[in-house]
The first five atom37 places (N, CA, C, CB, O) and aatype in JSON, in Angstrom:
{
  "aatype": [12, 15, 10, 19, 10, 8, 19, 0, 10, 19, 9, 8, 10, 19, 10, 10, 1, 3, 0, 13, 15, 4, 6, 15, 17, 6, 18, 15, 9, 11, 7, 6, 4, 4, 14, 11, 4, 15, 6, 7, 1, 1, 19, 10, 16, 8, 4, 16, 16, 0, 16, 2, 16, 19, 4, 19, 15, 4, 6, 14, 7, 17, 13, 16, 6, 8, 14, 2, 7, 10, 16, 12, 4, 10, 11, 4, 1, 6, 4, 15, 14, 7, 2, 8, 12, 11, 19, 11, 6, 1, 4, 8, 18, 16, 11, 2, 16, 11, 4, 16, 4, 5, 10, 7, 13, 13, 4, 13, 8, 5, 0, 6, 12, 3, 15, 4, 3, 19, 4, 12, 15, 8, 0, 9, 15, 14, 14, 7, 13, 1, 19, 16, 1, 0, 7, 11, 2, 14, 10, 14, 11, 1],
  "atom_mask": [
    [1, 1, 1, 1, 1],
    [1, 1, 1, 1, 1],
    [1, 1, 1, 1, 1],
    [1, 1, 1, 1, 1],
    [1, 1, 1, 1, 1],
    [1, 1, 1, 1, 1],
    [1, 1, 1, 1, 1],
    [1, 1, 1, 1, 1],
    [1, 1, 1, 1, 1],
    [1, 1, 1, 1, 1],
    [1, 1, 1, 1, 1],
    [1, 1, 1, 1, 1],
    [1, 1, 1, 1, 1],
    [1, 1, 1, 1, 1],
    [1, 1, 1, 1, 1],
    [1, 1, 1, 1, 1],
    [1, 1, 1, 1, 1],
    [1, 1, 1, 1, 1],
    [1, 1, 1, 1, 1],
    [1, 1, 1, 1, 1],
    [1, 1, 1, 1, 1],
    [1, 1, 1, 1, 1],
    [1, 1, 1, 1, 1],
    [1, 1, 1, 1, 1],
    [1, 1, 1, 1, 1],
    [1, 1, 1, 1, 1],
    [1, 1, 1, 1, 1],
    [1, 1, 1, 1, 1],
    [1, 1, 1, 1, 1],
    [1, 1, 1, 1, 1],
    [1, 1, 1, 0, 1],
    [1, 1, 1, 1, 1],
    [1, 1, 1, 1, 1],
    [1, 1, 1, 1, 1],
    [1, 1, 1, 1, 1],
    [1, 1, 1, 1, 1],
    [1, 1, 1, 1, 1],
    [1, 1, 1, 1, 1],
    [1, 1, 1, 1, 1],
    [1, 1, 1, 0, 1],
    [1, 1, 1, 1, 1],
    [1, 1, 1, 1, 1],
    [1, 1, 1, 1, 1],
    [1, 1, 1, 1, 1],
    [1, 1, 1, 1, 1],
    [1, 1, 1, 1, 1],
    [1, 1, 1, 1, 1],
    [1, 1, 1, 1, 1],
    [1, 1, 1, 1, 1],
    [1, 1, 1, 1, 1],
    [1, 1, 1, 1, 1],
    [1, 1, 1, 1, 1],
    [1, 1, 1, 1, 1],
    [1, 1, 1, 1, 1],
    [1, 1, 1, 1, 1],
    [1, 1, 1, 1, 1],
    [1, 1, 1, 1, 1],
    [1, 1, 1, 1, 1],
    [1, 1, 1, 1, 1],
    [1, 1, 1, 1, 1],
    [1, 1, 1, 0, 1],
    [1, 1, 1, 1, 1],
    [1, 1, 1, 1, 1],
    [1, 1, 1, 1, 1],
    [1, 1, 1, 1, 1],
    [1, 1, 1, 1, 1],
    [1, 1, 1, 1, 1],
    [1, 1, 1, 1, 1],
    [1, 1, 1, 0, 1],
    [1, 1, 1, 1, 1],
    [1, 1, 1, 1, 1],
    [1, 1, 1, 1, 1],
    [1, 1, 1, 1, 1],
    [1, 1, 1, 1, 1],
    [1, 1, 1, 1, 1],
    [1, 1, 1, 1, 1],
    [1, 1, 1, 1, 1],
    [1, 1, 1, 1, 1],
    [1, 1, 1, 1, 1],
    [1, 1, 1, 1, 1],
    [1, 1, 1, 1, 1],
    [1, 1, 1, 0, 1],
    [1, 1, 1, 1, 1],
    [1, 1, 1, 1, 1],
    [1, 1, 1, 1, 1],
    [1, 1, 1, 1, 1],
    [1, 1, 1, 1, 1],
    [1, 1, 1, 1, 1],
    [1, 1, 1, 1, 1],
    [1, 1, 1, 1, 1],
    [1, 1, 1, 1, 1],
    [1, 1, 1, 1, 1],
    [1, 1, 1, 1, 1],
    [1, 1, 1, 1, 1],
    [1, 1, 1, 1, 1],
    [1, 1, 1, 1, 1],
    [1, 1, 1, 1, 1],
    [1, 1, 1, 1, 1],
    [1, 1, 1, 1, 1],
    [1, 1, 1, 1, 1],
    [1, 1, 1, 1, 1],
    [1, 1, 1, 1, 1],
    [1, 1, 1, 1, 1],
    [1, 1, 1, 0, 1],
    [1, 1, 1, 1, 1],
    [1, 1, 1, 1, 1],
    [1, 1, 1, 1, 1],
    [1, 1, 1, 1, 1],
    [1, 1, 1, 1, 1],
    [1, 1, 1, 1, 1],
    [1, 1, 1, 1, 1],
    [1, 1, 1, 1, 1],
    [1, 1, 1, 1, 1],
    [1, 1, 1, 1, 1],
    [1, 1, 1, 1, 1],
    [1, 1, 1, 1, 1],
    [1, 1, 1, 1, 1],
    [1, 1, 1, 1, 1],
    [1, 1, 1, 1, 1],
    [1, 1, 1, 1, 1],
    [1, 1, 1, 1, 1],
    [1, 1, 1, 1, 1],
    [1, 1, 1, 1, 1],
    [1, 1, 1, 1, 1],
    [1, 1, 1, 1, 1],
    [1, 1, 1, 1, 1],
    [1, 1, 1, 1, 1],
    [1, 1, 1, 0, 1],
    [1, 1, 1, 1, 1],
    [1, 1, 1, 1, 1],
    [1, 1, 1, 1, 1],
    [1, 1, 1, 1, 1],
    [1, 1, 1, 1, 1],
    [1, 1, 1, 1, 1],
    [1, 1, 1, 0, 1],
    [1, 1, 1, 1, 1],
    [1, 1, 1, 1, 1],
    [1, 1, 1, 1, 1],
    [1, 1, 1, 1, 1],
    [1, 1, 1, 1, 1],
    [1, 1, 1, 1, 1],
    [1, 1, 1, 1, 1]
  ],
  "atom_positions": [
    [[0.82, -1.19, 0.0], [0.0, 0.0, 0.0], [0.87, 1.26, 0.0], [-0.94, 0.0, 1.2], [0.5, 2.26, -0.61]],
    [[1.98, 1.22, 0.65], [2.88, 2.35, 0.73], [3.43, 2.7, -0.64], [4.01, 2.07, 1.7], [3.61, 3.89, -0.94]],
    [[3.7, 1.73, -1.49], [4.22, 1.97, -2.83], [3.18, 2.69, -3.69], [4.63, 0.64, -3.48], [3.52, 3.61, -4.43]],
    [[1.92, 2.29, -3.59], [0.84, 2.93, -4.35], [0.7, 4.38, -3.92], [-0.51, 2.17, -4.15], [0.54, 5.27, -4.76]],
    [[0.76, 4.64, -2.64], [0.66, 6.0, -2.11], [1.86, 6.84, -2.59], [0.59, 5.99, -0.56], [1.7, 8.0, -2.97]],
    [[3.05, 6.23, -2.57], [4.24, 6.92, -3.03], [4.13, 7.29, -4.52], [5.49, 6.05, -2.77], [4.45, 8.42, -4.9]],
    [[3.68, 6.37, -5.36], [3.5, 6.61, -6.8], [2.45, 7.7, -7.02], [3.09, 5.3, -7.54], [2.65, 8.6, -7.84]],
    [[1.36, 7.63, -6.29], [0.3, 8.65, -6.42], [0.84, 10.03, -6.04], [-0.91, 8.29, -5.53], [0.52, 11.02, -6.69]],
    [[1.65, 10.1, -4.99], [2.23, 11.37, -4.55], [3.19, 11.92, -5.61], [2.96, 11.18, -3.2], [3.18, 13.12, -5.87]],
    [[4.01, 11.08, -6.2], [4.95, 11.51, -7.25], [4.18, 12.04, -8.46], [5.88, 10.35, -7.66], [4.52, 13.09, -9.0]],
    [[3.15, 11.33, -8.89], [2.34, 11.77, -10.03], [1.69, 13.11, -9.71], [1.24, 10.72, -10.39], [1.67, 14.01, -10.56]],
    [[1.17, 13.26, -8.51], [0.55, 14.52, -8.09], [1.57, 15.67, -8.13], [-0.05, 14.38, -6.68], [1.25, 16.76, -8.61]],
    [[2.76, 15.44, -7.63], [3.79, 16.48, -7.64], [4.21, 16.86, -9.05], [5.0, 16.02, -6.85], [4.43, 18.04, -9.33]],
    [[4.32, 15.88, -9.95], [4.67, 16.16, -11.34], [3.59, 17.01, -11.99], [4.88, 14.85, -12.13], [3.89, 17.98, -12.68]],
    [[2.33, 16.65, -11.8], [1.23, 17.41, -12.37], [1.16, 18.81, -11.76], [-0.1, 16.68, -12.15], [0.89, 19.78, -12.47]],
    [[1.41, 18.91, -10.48], [1.39, 20.21, -9.8], [2.51, 21.1, -10.32], [1.52, 20.02, -8.28], [2.3, 22.3, -10.51]],
    [[3.68, 20.53, -10.54], [4.82, 21.3, -11.07], [4.49, 21.87, -12.45], [6.09, 20.43, -11.16], [4.82, 23.02, -12.74]],
    [[3.81, 21.06, -13.3], [3.45, 21.52, -14.64], [2.37, 22.59, -14.61], [2.98, 20.35, -15.48], [2.24, 23.36, -15.57]],
    [[1.6, 22.66, -13.53], [0.54, 23.65, -13.42], [1.1, 25.04, -13.11], [-0.46, 23.25, -12.33], [0.46, 26.04, -13.41]],
    [[2.3, 25.11, -12.52], [2.9, 26.4, -12.22], [3.4, 27.04, -13.5], [4.05, 26.26, -11.2], [3.94, 26.36, -14.38]],
    [[3.23, 28.33, -13.6], [3.72, 29.02, -14.8], [5.16, 29.45, -14.57], [2.83, 30.25, -15.15], [5.66, 29.45, -13.44]],
    [[5.81, 29.79, -15.65], [7.2, 30.24, -15.58], [7.27, 31.66, -15.03], [7.86, 30.17, -16.97], [6.26, 32.36, -14.96]],
    [[8.46, 32.07, -14.65], [8.7, 33.44, -14.2], [8.57, 34.38, -15.39], [10.11, 33.58, -13.54], [8.58, 33.93, -16.53]],
    [[8.44, 35.68, -15.14], [8.26, 36.66, -16.22], [9.47, 36.71, -17.16], [8.01, 38.04, -15.63], [9.32, 37.09, -18.33]],
    [[10.64, 36.34, -16.68], [11.85, 36.36, -17.5], [12.1, 35.02, -18.2], [13.06, 36.71, -16.64], [13.15, 34.81, -18.82]],
    [[11.12, 34.11, -18.1], [11.23, 32.79, -18.71], [10.07, 32.56, -19.68], [11.25, 31.7, -17.63], [9.06, 33.26, -19.64]],
    [[10.23, 31.55, -20.56], [9.14, 31.08, -21.43], [9.04, 29.57, -21.27], [9.39, 31.48, -22.93], [10.01, 28.91, -20.91]],
    [[7.86, 29.03, -21.54], [7.62, 27.61, -21.36], [7.76, 26.87, -22.69], [6.23, 27.37, -20.76], [7.22, 27.29, -23.71]],
    [[8.49, 25.76, -22.66], [8.64, 24.91, -23.84], [8.77, 23.46, -23.38], [9.88, 25.34, -24.7], [9.7, 23.11, -22.65]],
    [[7.85, 22.62, -23.81], [7.85, 21.19, -23.47], [7.97, 20.94, -21.97], [8.99, 20.49, -24.2], [8.73, 20.08, -21.54]],
    [[7.23, 21.7, -21.18], [7.23, 21.52, -19.74], [8.41, 22.14, -19.01], [0.0, 0.0, 0.0], [8.48, 22.06, -17.78]],
    [[9.33, 22.75, -19.73], [10.5, 23.4, -19.12], [10.31, 24.92, -19.14], [11.81, 23.01, -19.86], [9.64, 25.46, -20.02]],
    [[10.89, 25.59, -18.18], [10.93, 27.05, -18.16], [12.33, 27.48, -18.57], [10.54, 27.62, -16.73], [13.3, 27.23, -17.85]],
    [[12.43, 28.11, -19.73], [13.73, 28.53, -20.26], [13.88, 30.05, -20.15], [13.89, 28.09, -21.73], [12.89, 30.77, -20.26]],
    [[15.1, 30.54, -19.95], [15.33, 31.99, -19.95], [15.01, 32.59, -21.32], [16.79, 32.31, -19.55], [15.36, 32.02, -22.35]],
    [[14.34, 33.75, -21.32], [14.02, 34.44, -22.58], [15.27, 35.07, -23.17], [12.94, 35.51, -22.35], [16.24, 35.36, -22.47]],
    [[15.22, 35.29, -24.49], [16.26, 36.06, -25.17], [15.91, 37.54, -25.02], [16.38, 35.66, -26.7], [14.74, 37.89, -24.91]],
    [[16.92, 38.39, -25.0], [16.68, 39.83, -24.87], [16.14, 40.4, -26.18], [17.97, 40.57, -24.45], [16.2, 39.75, -27.23]],
    [[15.61, 41.63, -26.11], [15.08, 42.28, -27.32], [16.19, 42.36, -28.37], [14.52, 43.7, -27.0], [17.36, 42.56, -28.04]],
    [[15.79, 42.21, -29.64], [16.76, 42.21, -30.72], [17.39, 40.86, -30.97], [0.0, 0.0, 0.0], [18.26, 40.72, -31.83]],
    [[16.95, 39.85, -30.21], [17.51, 38.5, -30.33], [16.37, 37.49, -30.39], [18.47, 38.18, -29.15], [15.23, 37.8, -30.05]],
    [[16.7, 36.26, -30.82], [15.73, 35.17, -30.89], [16.38, 33.87, -30.41], [15.18, 35.0, -32.33], [17.6, 33.8, -30.27]],
    [[15.57, 32.87, -30.17], [16.07, 31.57, -29.71], [16.66, 30.79, -30.89], [14.93, 30.75, -29.04], [16.0, 30.6, -31.91]],
    [[17.88, 30.34, -30.73], [18.5, 29.42, -31.68], [18.27, 27.99, -31.19], [20.03, 29.72, -31.86], [17.89, 27.11, -31.96]],
    [[18.5, 27.78, -29.88], [18.32, 26.46, -29.26], [17.64, 26.65, -27.9], [19.69, 25.71, -29.1], [18.1, 27.44, -27.08]],
    [[16.55, 25.92, -27.68], [15.85, 25.98, -26.4], [16.72, 25.35, -25.31], [14.48, 25.25, -26.48], [17.57, 24.51, -25.58]],
    [[16.49, 25.77, -24.09], [17.26, 25.22, -22.97], [16.87, 23.77, -22.71], [17.03, 26.06, -21.7], [15.83, 23.29, -23.18]],
    [[17.71, 23.08, -21.98], [17.41, 21.73, -21.49], [17.74, 21.75, -20.01], [18.24, 20.61, -22.26], [18.12, 22.79, -19.47]],
    [[17.61, 20.63, -19.35], [17.97, 20.57, -17.94], [19.46, 20.79, -17.74], [17.55, 19.22, -17.34], [19.9, 21.16, -16.65]],
    [[20.24, 20.55, -18.81], [21.71, 20.69, -18.71], [22.26, 21.95, -19.38], [22.37, 19.49, -19.32], [23.4, 22.33, -19.11]],
    [[21.46, 22.6, -20.25], [21.99, 23.76, -20.99], [21.04, 24.95, -20.9], [22.23, 23.4, -22.45], [19.85, 24.79, -20.63]],
    [[21.58, 26.12, -21.13], [20.81, 27.36, -21.14], [20.26, 27.62, -22.54], [21.68, 28.55, -20.66], [20.69, 26.98, -23.5]],
    [[19.33, 28.55, -22.67], [18.83, 28.98, -23.97], [19.98, 29.6, -24.76], [17.64, 30.0, -23.81], [20.78, 30.37, -24.21]],
    [[20.08, 29.27, -26.05], [21.08, 29.88, -26.92], [20.35, 30.88, -27.8], [21.86, 28.8, -27.78], [19.41, 30.52, -28.52]],
    [[20.77, 32.15, -27.75], [20.12, 33.23, -28.49], [21.05, 33.77, -29.57], [19.68, 34.35, -27.55], [22.27, 33.74, -29.42]],
    [[20.45, 34.28, -30.67], [21.21, 34.94, -31.72], [20.52, 36.25, -32.07], [21.34, 34.03, -32.99], [19.32, 36.41, -31.83]],
    [[21.28, 37.2, -32.63], [20.73, 38.5, -33.02], [19.81, 38.34, -34.23], [21.86, 39.49, -33.34], [19.99, 37.44, -35.05]],
    [[18.84, 39.23, -34.32], [17.96, 39.27, -35.49], [18.77, 39.74, -36.7], [16.73, 40.21, -35.24], [19.68, 40.56, -36.58]],
    [[18.42, 39.21, -37.86], [19.04, 39.63, -39.11], [18.52, 41.0, -39.52], [18.78, 38.59, -40.24], [17.46, 41.4, -39.04]],
    [[19.22, 41.73, -40.37], [18.69, 43.0, -40.87], [17.32, 42.78, -41.53], [19.68, 43.65, -41.89], [17.12, 41.81, -42.27]],
    [[16.39, 43.7, -41.26], [15.03, 43.58, -41.79], [14.1, 42.82, -40.87], [0.0, 0.0, 0.0], [12.92, 42.62, -41.19]],
    [[14.62, 42.39, -39.71], [13.85, 41.62, -38.73], [14.1, 42.21, -37.35], [14.23, 40.09, -38.76], [15.14, 42.84, -37.13]],
    [[13.17, 42.02, -36.4], [13.32, 42.62, -35.07], [12.53, 41.86, -34.0], [12.86, 44.08, -35.1], [11.66, 41.05, -34.31]],
    [[12.85, 42.12, -32.74], [12.02, 41.76, -31.59], [12.12, 42.93, -30.61], [12.48, 40.39, -30.92], [13.22, 43.4, -30.31]],
    [[10.98, 43.4, -30.12], [10.97, 44.58, -29.24], [11.06, 44.25, -27.76], [9.73, 45.38, -29.49], [11.37, 45.12, -26.94]],
    [[10.79, 43.0, -27.42], [10.72, 42.61, -26.0], [11.48, 41.31, -25.77], [9.25, 42.46, -25.55], [11.72, 40.55, -26.71]],
    [[11.86, 41.04, -24.52], [12.43, 39.71, -24.21], [11.43, 38.64, -24.65], [12.75, 39.57, -22.67], [10.22, 38.82, -24.49]],
    [[11.93, 37.53, -25.21], [11.03, 36.57, -25.85], [11.59, 35.17, -25.9], [10.7, 37.03, -27.25], [12.76, 34.92, -25.58]],
    [[10.73, 34.24, -26.32], [11.1, 32.86, -26.56], [10.84, 32.48, -28.0], [0.0, 0.0, 0.0], [10.62, 31.31, -28.31]],
    [[10.86, 33.48, -28.9], [10.59, 33.25, -30.31], [11.76, 32.57, -31.02], [10.26, 34.57, -31.01], [12.92, 32.84, -30.71]],
    [[11.45, 31.68, -31.96], [12.5, 31.03, -32.75], [12.76, 31.8, -34.04], [12.11, 29.58, -33.07], [13.72, 31.52, -34.75]],
    [[11.9, 32.78, -34.34], [12.1, 33.66, -35.5], [11.83, 35.09, -35.06], [11.18, 33.26, -36.69], [10.92, 35.34, -34.28]],
    [[12.62, 36.02, -35.57], [12.34, 37.44, -35.32], [11.15, 37.85, -36.17], [13.6, 38.34, -35.64], [10.75, 37.12, -37.08]],
    [[10.59, 39.0, -35.88], [9.44, 39.51, -36.63], [9.93, 40.34, -37.81], [8.51, 40.36, -35.71], [10.91, 41.07, -37.71]],
    [[9.23, 40.22, -38.94], [9.62, 40.96, -40.15], [9.29, 42.43, -39.97], [8.91, 40.39, -41.42], [8.22, 42.77, -39.45]],
    [[10.19, 43.29, -40.39], [9.96, 44.74, -40.29], [8.84, 45.18, -41.22], [11.25, 45.5, -40.61], [8.69, 44.66, -42.33]],
    [[8.06, 46.14, -40.76], [6.99, 46.74, -41.55], [7.6, 47.45, -42.75], [6.14, 47.71, -40.69], [8.68, 48.03, -42.66]],
    [[6.88, 47.42, -43.88], [7.29, 48.15, -45.07], [6.34, 49.31, -45.29], [7.32, 47.23, -46.32], [5.12, 49.13, -45.22]],
    [[6.87, 50.49, -45.53], [6.07, 51.68, -45.79], [5.94, 51.8, -47.3], [6.72, 52.98, -45.15], [6.85, 52.3, -47.97]],
    [[4.83, 51.36, -47.83], [4.64, 51.27, -49.27], [4.39, 52.63, -49.93], [3.5, 50.34, -49.58], [3.38, 53.27, -49.64]],
    [[5.3, 53.07, -50.83], [5.06, 54.32, -51.56], [3.79, 54.24, -52.39], [6.26, 54.65, -52.45], [3.14, 55.26, -52.62]],
    [[3.43, 53.04, -52.84], [2.2, 52.84, -53.62], [0.95, 53.14, -52.8], [0.0, 0.0, 0.0], [-0.1, 53.44, -53.35]],
    [[1.08, 53.04, -51.48], [-0.02, 53.37, -50.57], [0.2, 54.75, -49.94], [-0.16, 52.29, -49.46], [-0.39, 55.06, -48.91]],
    [[1.04, 55.56, -50.58], [1.3, 56.95, -50.18], [1.96, 57.05, -48.8], [0.0, 57.74, -50.18], [1.7, 57.98, -48.04]],
    [[2.81, 56.07, -48.49], [3.5, 56.07, -47.21], [4.99, 56.29, -47.41], [3.26, 54.75, -46.47], [5.52, 56.05, -48.5]],
    [[5.65, 56.75, -46.36], [7.11, 56.88, -46.36], [7.62, 56.54, -44.97], [7.55, 58.32, -46.79], [6.88, 56.55, -43.99]],
    [[8.91, 56.23, -44.9], [9.53, 55.83, -43.64], [9.71, 57.05, -42.73], [10.9, 55.13, -43.89], [10.27, 58.06, -43.13]],
    [[9.21, 56.92, -41.52], [9.4, 57.96, -40.49], [10.62, 57.6, -39.65], [8.12, 58.1, -39.59], [11.46, 58.45, -39.36]],
    [[10.72, 56.31, -39.26], [11.87, 55.77, -38.52], [12.18, 54.39, -39.07], [11.6, 55.72, -36.97], [11.29, 53.54, -39.18]],
    [[13.43, 54.16, -39.41], [13.85, 52.87, -39.97], [13.77, 51.76, -38.93], [15.27, 52.96, -40.53], [13.88, 52.0, -37.72]],
    [[13.6, 50.55, -39.42], [13.58, 49.37, -38.57], [14.98, 49.17, -37.98], [13.13, 48.1, -39.36], [15.99, 49.43, -38.63]],
    [[15.0, 48.71, -36.75], [16.24, 48.42, -36.04], [16.01, 47.05, -35.42], [16.6, 49.53, -34.94], [14.86, 46.64, -35.27]],
    [[17.04, 46.34, -35.07], [16.82, 44.99, -34.55], [15.97, 44.96, -33.27], [18.15, 44.33, -34.29], [15.5, 43.89, -32.88]],
    [[15.77, 46.12, -32.61], [14.93, 46.15, -31.4], [13.62, 46.93, -31.59], [15.7, 46.76, -30.26], [12.85, 47.06, -30.64]],
    [[13.36, 47.45, -32.8], [12.09, 48.18, -33.01], [11.67, 48.11, -34.47], [12.23, 49.65, -32.58], [12.5, 48.05, -35.37]],
    [[10.35, 48.11, -34.67], [9.77, 48.02, -36.0], [9.86, 49.37, -36.72], [8.32, 47.55, -35.92], [10.04, 50.41, -36.09]],
    [[9.72, 49.34, -38.04], [9.69, 50.56, -38.85], [8.46, 51.38, -38.45], [9.66, 50.22, -40.37], [7.42, 50.82, -38.12]],
    [[8.6, 52.7, -38.47], [7.45, 53.59, -38.26], [7.2, 54.31, -39.58], [7.71, 54.61, -37.07], [8.13, 54.85, -40.19]],
    [[5.94, 54.32, -40.01], [5.57, 54.92, -41.28], [4.76, 56.2, -41.06], [4.77, 53.93, -42.12], [4.1, 56.37, -40.04]],
    [[4.84, 57.1, -42.03], [4.03, 58.31, -42.05], [3.53, 58.49, -43.48], [4.84, 59.57, -41.56], [3.92, 57.74, -44.38]],
    [[2.67, 59.46, -43.69], [2.07, 59.68, -45.01], [2.88, 60.68, -45.83], [0.63, 60.16, -44.87], [3.52, 61.58, -45.29]],
    [[2.82, 60.51, -47.13], [3.45, 61.45, -48.04], [2.68, 62.77, -48.02], [3.51, 60.87, -49.48], [1.54, 62.82, -47.57]],
    [[3.3, 63.81, -48.51], [2.68, 65.12, -48.59], [1.37, 65.03, -49.39], [3.65, 66.14, -49.23], [1.33, 64.4, -50.44]],
    [[0.31, 65.66, -48.88], [-0.99, 65.64, -49.54], [-1.88, 64.52, -49.05], [0.0, 0.0, 0.0], [-3.02, 64.37, -49.51]],
    [[-1.37, 63.71, -48.11], [-2.14, 62.59, -47.56], [-2.13, 62.69, -46.04], [-1.56, 61.23, -48.03], [-1.24, 63.3, -45.45]],
    [[-3.13, 62.07, -45.41], [-3.2, 62.07, -43.96], [-3.39, 60.65, -43.46], [-4.34, 62.98, -43.46], [-3.81, 59.76, -44.2]],
    [[-3.06, 60.45, -42.19], [-3.17, 59.11, -41.59], [-4.62, 58.83, -41.22], [-2.26, 58.99, -40.33], [-5.2, 59.52, -40.38]],
    [[-5.19, 57.82, -41.86], [-6.58, 57.44, -41.63], [-6.69, 56.34, -40.58], [-7.22, 56.98, -42.94], [-7.68, 56.28, -39.85]],
    [[-5.69, 55.47, -40.49], [-5.73, 54.38, -39.5], [-4.35, 54.18, -38.89], [-6.22, 53.06, -40.16], [-3.34, 54.11, -39.59]],
    [[-4.34, 54.11, -37.58], [-3.09, 53.98, -36.82], [-3.28, 52.9, -35.77], [-2.68, 55.34, -36.16], [-3.9, 53.14, -34.74]],
    [[-2.75, 51.68, -36.03], [-2.87, 50.58, -35.07], [-1.83, 50.69, -33.97], [-2.73, 49.24, -35.78], [-2.05, 50.23, -32.85]],
    [[-0.71, 51.3, -34.29], [0.4, 51.43, -33.34], [0.73, 52.91, -33.17], [1.65, 50.62, -33.82], [0.7, 53.67, -34.13]],
    [[1.06, 53.3, -31.95], [1.39, 54.69, -31.67], [2.54, 55.17, -32.55], [1.74, 54.87, -30.18], [3.53, 54.45, -32.71]],
    [[2.44, 56.34, -33.1], [3.5, 56.99, -33.9], [3.8, 56.31, -35.23], [4.75, 57.05, -33.1], [4.85, 56.57, -35.82]],
    [[2.91, 55.44, -35.73], [3.12, 54.83, -37.03], [1.78, 54.7, -37.73], [3.81, 53.45, -36.89], [0.79, 54.26, -37.13]],
    [[1.74, 55.07, -39.0], [0.5, 55.04, -39.76], [0.39, 53.74, -40.56], [0.41, 56.24, -40.7], [1.38, 53.23, -41.08]],
    [[-0.84, 53.2, -40.66], [-1.1, 51.98, -41.42], [-1.84, 52.25, -42.73], [-1.91, 51.01, -40.57], [-1.64, 51.53, -43.71]],
    [[-2.69, 53.3, -42.74], [-3.47, 53.63, -43.93], [-3.44, 55.14, -44.15], [-4.94, 53.13, -43.79], [-3.77, 55.91, -43.25]],
    [[-3.03, 55.56, -45.35], [-3.02, 56.98, -45.7], [-4.15, 57.27, -46.68], [-1.64, 57.4, -46.3], [-4.43, 56.47, -47.57]],
    [[-4.78, 58.42, -46.52], [-5.85, 58.86, -47.42], [-5.52, 60.25, -47.94], [-7.24, 58.85, -46.7], [-4.84, 61.03, -47.26]],
    [[-5.99, 60.54, -49.12], [-5.74, 61.83, -49.75], [-6.58, 62.92, -49.08], [-6.04, 61.78, -51.26], [-7.74, 62.7, -48.73]],
    [[-5.96, 64.1, -48.9], [-6.74, 65.25, -48.43], [-7.74, 65.61, -49.52], [-5.81, 66.47, -48.09], [-7.46, 65.43, -50.7]],
    [[-8.9, 66.11, -49.13], [-9.91, 66.54, -50.09], [-9.42, 67.81, -50.79], [-11.28, 66.8, -49.37], [-8.72, 68.63, -50.19]],
    [[-9.78, 67.96, -52.04], [-9.43, 69.14, -52.81], [-10.71, 69.94, -53.02], [-8.76, 68.77, -54.18], [-11.73, 69.39, -53.45]],
    [[-10.66, 71.22, -52.71], [-11.85, 72.06, -52.85], [-12.16, 72.29, -54.33], [-11.65, 73.42, -52.13], [-11.29, 72.71, -55.09]],
    [[-13.41, 72.02, -54.75], [-13.79, 72.28, -56.14], [-13.92, 73.79, -56.38], [-15.11, 71.56, -56.48], [-14.0, 74.57, -55.42]],
    [[-13.95, 74.22, -57.65], [-14.1, 75.65, -57.94], [-15.34, 76.23, -57.27], [-14.17, 75.87, -59.46], [-16.42, 75.63, -57.27]],
    [[-15.17, 77.4, -56.69], [-16.27, 78.08, -56.01], [-16.35, 77.76, -54.53], [0.0, 0.0, 0.0], [-17.17, 78.34, -53.81]],
    [[-15.51, 76.85, -54.05], [-15.47, 76.5, -52.63], [-14.1, 76.83, -52.08], [-15.81, 75.0, -52.42], [-13.15, 77.03, -52.84]],
    [[-13.99, 76.89, -50.77], [-12.7, 77.17, -50.17], [-12.45, 76.22, -49.0], [-12.61, 78.64, -49.7], [-13.38, 75.59, -48.49]],
    [[-11.22, 76.12, -48.59], [-10.84, 75.28, -47.45], [-11.29, 75.97, -46.17], [-9.3, 74.99, -47.43], [-10.93, 77.12, -45.93]],
    [[-12.07, 75.27, -45.37], [-12.52, 75.84, -44.1], [-11.69, 75.36, -42.93], [-13.98, 75.51, -43.86], [-11.63, 76.01, -41.88]],
    [[-11.06, 74.21, -43.09], [-10.22, 73.66, -42.04], [-9.11, 72.86, -42.67], [-11.05, 72.8, -41.06], [-9.37, 71.93, -43.43]],
    [[-7.89, 73.21, -42.35], [-6.73, 72.5, -42.93], [-6.64, 71.09, -42.37], [-5.42, 73.26, -42.65], [-6.95, 70.86, -41.2]],
    [[-6.2, 70.17, -43.21], [-6.01, 68.79, -42.75], [-4.81, 68.68, -41.82], [0.0, 0.0, 0.0], [-3.94, 69.54, -41.79]],
    [[-4.79, 67.6, -41.07], [-3.7, 67.37, -40.11], [-2.96, 66.1, -40.48], [-4.24, 67.26, -38.66], [-3.56, 65.12, -40.92]],
    [[-1.67, 66.14, -40.3], [-0.84, 64.96, -40.49], [0.31, 65.07, -39.51], [-0.33, 64.83, -41.98], [0.99, 66.09, -39.52]],
    [[0.57, 64.11, -38.69], [-0.15, 62.86, -38.5], [-1.36, 63.03, -37.6], [0.78, 61.8, -37.93], [-1.73, 64.14, -37.23]],
    [[-1.98, 61.89, -37.24], [-3.11, 61.92, -36.31], [-2.67, 62.54, -35.0], [-3.67, 60.5, -36.08], [-1.52, 62.39, -34.6]],
    [[-3.57, 63.24, -34.31], [-3.21, 63.77, -32.99], [-2.86, 62.63, -32.04], [-4.36, 64.63, -32.41], [-3.38, 61.53, -32.17]],
    [[-1.99, 62.9, -31.08], [-1.59, 61.87, -30.1], [-2.79, 61.49, -29.26], [-0.43, 62.38, -29.18], [-3.63, 62.33, -28.93]],
    [[-2.87, 60.19, -28.92], [-4.01, 59.68, -28.13], [-3.83, 59.99, -26.68], [-4.17, 58.17, -28.3], [-4.68, 59.65, -25.86]]
  ]
}
């Protein structure tokens, strides 16, 4: 009877250990809590009980803004001239590209602070009408 109780206790402890989440500086992979890579880096090799996480820098055109357990960096945003956008701030291995609108266009949609996703043309006054309020670019700060 003691062996059955011992096995039940071990199973309970294993399940209980898996129920705990990792620390904020760790990520979970296959039941292990591994140290996160710092911003601008990604996981090359996950940790094991014997080794630490191996991290590498993001390649140009890719980034991570926060400590992470990602195996791939995130692709930098492209500011499409065809959509009347231009680069406000270039992508860096620790931050995404920030886009703004070309002259004559305004930011219609902004999913991220200080970067525009959709540019629209300012209205042009037809003959016999005048501008009553100048357009704004970029959107006012939230």
